ZAMARGU-4260 file (C-alpha; in steps of 0.2 Angstrom, whole numbers, plus 5000, padded with zeros to 4 digits):
<rodrens>
0) 4800/5534/5050 | 4806/5517/5057 | 4800/5504/5069 | 4810/5494/5081 | 4806/5480/5094
5) 4819/5488/5106 | 4829/5504/5106 | 4844/5505/5117 | 4851/5522/5120 | 4870/5522/5122
10) 4883/5511/5113 | 4895/5509/5128 | 4899/5492/5136 | 4882/5491/5145 | 4871/5495/5129
15) 4881/5484/5118 | 4881/5470/5130 | 4862/5471/5132 | 4860/5471/5113 | 4871/5456/5111
20) 4863/5446/5124 | 4845/5450/5117 | 4850/5447/5099 | 4859/5430/5103 | 4843/5425/5113
25) 4832/5428/5098 | 4826/5446/5099 | 4825/5454/5082 | 4824/5472/5076 | 4835/5480/5090
30) 4842/5497/5087 | 4856/5505/5097 | 4857/5524/5096 | 4874/5532/5100 | 4877/5551/5099
35) 4895/5549/5095 | 4903/5532/5091 | 4904/5515/5099 | 4914/5516/5116 | 4917/5534/5114
40) 4911/5538/5132 | 4916/5530/5148 | 4919/5513/5140 | 4933/5520/5130 | 4942/5529/5144
45) 4942/5516/5158 | 4955/5505/5167 | 4947/5489/5161 | 4948/5480/5178 | 4938/5464/5181
50) 4939/5458/5199 | 4929/5447/5210 | 4936/5453/5226 | 4921/5462/5233 | 4913/5463/5251
55) 4895/5459/5246 | 4888/5444/5238 | 4879/5453/5224 | 4894/5462/5218 | 4904/5446/5218
60) 4891/5436/5208 | 4890/5451/5195 | 4909/5450/5193 | 4909/5431/5192 | 4898/5432/5177
65) 4909/5445/5170 | 4924/5434/5171 | 4914/5419/5164 | 4907/5429/5150 | 4922/5438/5144
70) 4933/5422/5145 | 4920/5412/5135 | 4916/5425/5122 | 4934/5427/5118 | 4937/5409/5117
75) 4922/5407/5105 | 4927/5422/5095 | 4945/5417/5093 | 4940/5399/5087 | 4928/5406/5074
80) 4932/5411/5056 | 4929/5429/5060 | 4946/5434/5065 | 4957/5443/5052 | 4973/5453/5053
85) 4962/5468/5054 | 4950/5462/5068 | 4961/5455/5081 | 4950/5453/5097 | 4955/5460/5114
90) 4963/5450/5127 | 4958/5446/5145 | 4974/5447/5155 | 4970/5436/5170 | 4986/5442/5179
95) 4975/5444/5195 | 4971/5459/5207 | 4982/5462/5222 | 4975/5472/5236 | 4988/5479/5248
100) 4982/5481/5266 | 4991/5492/5279 | 4980/5494/5294 | 4975/5481/5307 | 4956/5485/5305
105) 4957/5483/5286 | 4967/5467/5288 | 4953/5460/5299 | 4940/5465/5287 | 4949/5459/5272
110) 4950/5442/5279 | 4931/5441/5282 | 4929/5447/5264 | 4941/5434/5258 | 4931/5420/5267
115) 4915/5426/5259 | 4923/5426/5242 | 4930/5409/5244 | 4913/5402/5250 | 4906/5408/5233
120) 4919/5399/5223 | 4932/5414/5221 | 4950/5408/5223 | 4956/5423/5233 | 4972/5420/5243
125) 4979/5429/5258 | 4997/5434/5255 | 5011/5439/5267 | 5022/5454/5264 | 5036/5442/5259
130) 5025/5434/5246 | 5019/5451/5240 | 5037/5456/5237 | 5041/5439/5229 | 5027/5443/5216
135) 5032/5461/5213 | 5050/5465/5219 | 5049/5483/5215 | 5035/5486/5229 | 5039/5494/5246
140) 5030/5483/5259 | 5037/5489/5275 | 5020/5495/5281 | 5010/5481/5272 | 5002/5469/5284
145) 4996/5457/5271 | 4987/5457/5254 | 4974/5447/5245 | 4976/5440/5227 | 4964/5432/5215
150) 4972/5423/5200 | 4956/5424/5190 | 4954/5442/5191 | 4962/5454/5178 | 4959/5467/5165
155) 4955/5469/5147 | 4953/5483/5134 | 4936/5491/5137 | 4934/5500/5120 | 4941/5485/5110
160) 4930/5473/5119 | 4914/5485/5116 | 4918/5486/5098 | 4921/5467/5096 | 4904/5464/5105
165) 4896/5477/5094 | 4902/5468/5078 | 4896/5452/5084 | 4879/5459/5089 | 4877/5466/5071
170) 4880/5448/5065 | 4865/5444/5075 | 4855/5458/5067 | 4857/5472/5079 | 4858/5489/5070
175) 4870/5502/5078 | 4867/5520/5073 | 4882/5531/5077 | 4881/5550/5077 | 4863/5548/5081
180) 4858/5557/5098 | 4841/5555/5105 | 4832/5572/5106 | 4815/5566/5112 | 4805/5551/5119
185) 4787/5551/5115 | 4777/5545/5130 | 4758/5544/5129 | 4746/5538/5143 | 4761/5532/5153
190) 4768/5521/5139 | 4783/5523/5127 | 4778/5526/5109 | 4793/5532/5100 | 4811/5539/5100
195) 4816/5555/5091 | 4833/5558/5083 | 4838/5572/5072 | 4836/5561/5057 | 4820/5552/5060
200) 4806/5545/5072 | 4808/5527/5078 | 4792/5519/5084 | 4795/5507/5098 | 4787/5499/5113
205) 4803/5497/5123 | 4818/5509/5127 | 4833/5505/5137 | 4842/5519/5145 | 4861/5514/5144
210) 4867/5531/5142 | 4880/5531/5156 | 4884/5547/5164 | 4871/5555/5154 | 4857/5543/5159
215) 4848/5556/5169 | 4847/5567/5155 | 4839/5554/5144 | 4827/5549/5157 | 4821/5567/5158
220) 4816/5565/5140 | 4804/5552/5145 | 4797/5562/5160 | 4807/5554/5173 | 4815/5569/5182
225) 4823/5560/5197 | 4835/5547/5191 | 4850/5549/5203 | 4864/5546/5191 | 4878/5559/5191
230) 4895/5561/5183 | 4911/5560/5192 | 4927/5564/5183 | 4942/5552/5185 | 4959/5554/5178
235) 4972/5541/5171 | 4990/5541/5166 | 4998/5530/5153 | 5017/5529/5153 | 5029/5527/5139
240) 5036/5509/5137 | 5043/5504/5154 | 5054/5489/5158 | 5056/5489/5177 | 5040/5479/5182
245) 5035/5461/5178 | 5026/5460/5162 | 5012/5449/5171 | 5011/5461/5186 | 4993/5460/5193
250) 4982/5475/5195 | 4990/5482/5211 | 4979/5492/5223 | 4985/5501/5239 | 4968/5499/5249
255) 4972/5514/5260 | 4975/5527/5247 | 4967/5519/5231 | 4983/5521/5221 | 4983/5508/5208
260) 4992/5502/5192 | 4993/5489/5179 | 5002/5485/5163 | 4996/5490/5146 | 5006/5484/5131
265) 5023/5486/5138 | 5018/5502/5147 | 5010/5506/5164 | 4993/5513/5167 | 4991/5522/5184
270) 4976/5530/5193 | 4972/5538/5210 | 4953/5541/5215 | 4952/5559/5222 | 4936/5567/5229
275) 4928/5581/5219 | 4930/5598/5226 | 4914/5607/5233 | 4912/5616/5216 | 4914/5600/5206
280) 4902/5591/5217 | 4889/5605/5215 | 4891/5604/5196 | 4889/5585/5196 | 4874/5585/5206
285) 4865/5599/5196 | 4870/5590/5179 | 4878/5606/5174 | 4886/5605/5156 | 4903/5608/5165
290) 4901/5592/5174 | 4903/5582/5158 | 4919/5591/5152 | 4935/5580/5151 | 4948/5593/5156
295) 4965/5586/5162 | 4973/5591/5179 | 4991/5595/5175 | 4995/5593/5194 | 4989/5575/5194
300) 5006/5567/5188 | 5016/5574/5202 | 5003/5568/5215 | 5004/5551/5207 | 5023/5551/5208
305) 5022/5555/5227 | 5011/5539/5229 | 5023/5529/5218 | 5038/5535/5228 | 5030/5527/5243
310) 5024/5511/5235 | 5033/5507/5219 | 5048/5519/5217 | 5054/5514/5200 | 5037/5521/5193
315) 5043/5539/5197 | 5055/5537/5183 | 5042/5533/5170 | 5039/5546/5156 | 5021/5551/5152
320) 5014/5546/5135 | 4996/5552/5138 | 4984/5558/5152 | 4965/5558/5150 | 4949/5559/5160
325) 4933/5549/5159 | 4917/5549/5169 | 4910/5537/5182 | 4891/5536/5182 | 4887/5537/5201
330) 4872/5534/5211 | 4869/5538/5230 | 4872/5520/5235 | 4885/5516/5222 | 4874/5502/5215
335) 4866/5502/5197 | 4848/5506/5192 | 4841/5491/5183 | 4824/5487/5176 | 4807/5494/5175
340) 4802/5512/5179 | 4784/5520/5181 | 4784/5524/5162 | 4779/5507/5154 | 4792/5502/5141
345) 4806/5513/5148 | 4820/5503/5157 | 4836/5508/5165 | 4853/5500/5164 | 4864/5513/5172
350) 4873/5520/5187 | 4887/5507/5189 | 4898/5518/5199 | 4914/5513/5191 | 4910/5494/5189
355) 4901/5495/5172 | 4914/5485/5162 | 4916/5471/5174 | 4897/5470/5178 | 4890/5473/5161
360) 4888/5454/5157 | 4877/5451/5172 | 4867/5467/5169 | 4864/5461/5151 | 4859/5444/5157
365) 4846/5451/5170 | 4839/5463/5157 | 4837/5450/5144 | 4828/5438/5156 | 4816/5452/5161
370) 4812/5457/5144 | 4810/5440/5136 | 4804/5430/5151 | 4795/5443/5161 | 4806/5440/5176
375) 4825/5438/5180 | 4828/5421/5185 | 4847/5422/5189 | 4845/5436/5202 | 4830/5447/5207
380) 4832/5462/5197 | 4819/5472/5208 | 4833/5474/5220 | 4841/5488/5209 | 4824/5496/5205
385) 4824/5515/5203 | 4810/5517/5217 | 4822/5512/5231 | 4829/5530/5230 | 4811/5537/5232
390) 4807/5527/5247 | 4824/5530/5255 | 4828/5512/5254 | 4846/5513/5248 | 4856/5497/5246
395) 4869/5494/5259 | 4886/5490/5252 | 4902/5485/5261 | 4918/5493/5255 | 4934/5482/5255
400) 4942/5494/5267
</rodrens>
């Protein structure tokens, strides 16, 4: 038997960020429960992009906080006495994001989105095809009408960042229990009482569901049967060391196809978002066990090569070092579920739909304000309440396309 002020389910970037923010703000006796290891789920398998180039103000503001927080956190960490040869922190490579635009309709839309970003203080630029070619000579730009580039965007290493944050959270007193799945949540009279693990019962008045793609399964343990978070499999490829690209190449995205790539320690990481098959979608929507498997499609690399041949031909000559899959945690409106539920003491922090790493700092900030102050001062967290799905009031989001 144990007691905790707060129990967080999930030691990915969302759960660890919340624990870090709460502990640094003075909360004590926080326990993070993780069924595997820190960053063993989606946080350990992602692309690591951090971009402010969105088409909606709320997404932009979330990402601005991500850029601010990660930059400041790493500066503070690197200047502290905590770094050793065994604990080198991750880097935040602010090489930018480059979005290539190939249709007149998208070019008109992207100019509107750029104006919004600039009005909020994001230094996005519009580039001509010639300027794009000057940045990345290997690109084919014969069909490119223009591009957007933001120099303060970039990417980092999600598993390394999560583990570093977890280390710092533990310095502030957070307890992280790995290999400790949650098998039950005791709710009495509409209020959380305790969390059960195979090892013990932890009595707590507050549980935060940060379980990523498995968040709906955790919510069911508390009696919430309709949390609309579903897994979506994505596949990535990492090449062997590859010389024929600038080392500081930005995260480069073909807006029309979604094909994108970036550098990774002298190699190249590539991805291409593909829609699920009808059967995959059925498994995802029903939360079938097969939806959580991480199988690799051996036909993915030839498909990537075809896109690379069109956009960046030298990449077709790269050799594969590794392929892997991870899971997005999708909601119907591709916006997160944050804050209170009808079960008192059961909060959600899930459903980030592929943006969890870049949006974790703002999510943690809002949850911390809600828990410690009773309301979120920075932004109204009620906007992302679970009840919007029940009322059919899904949030309207604008794609960059």
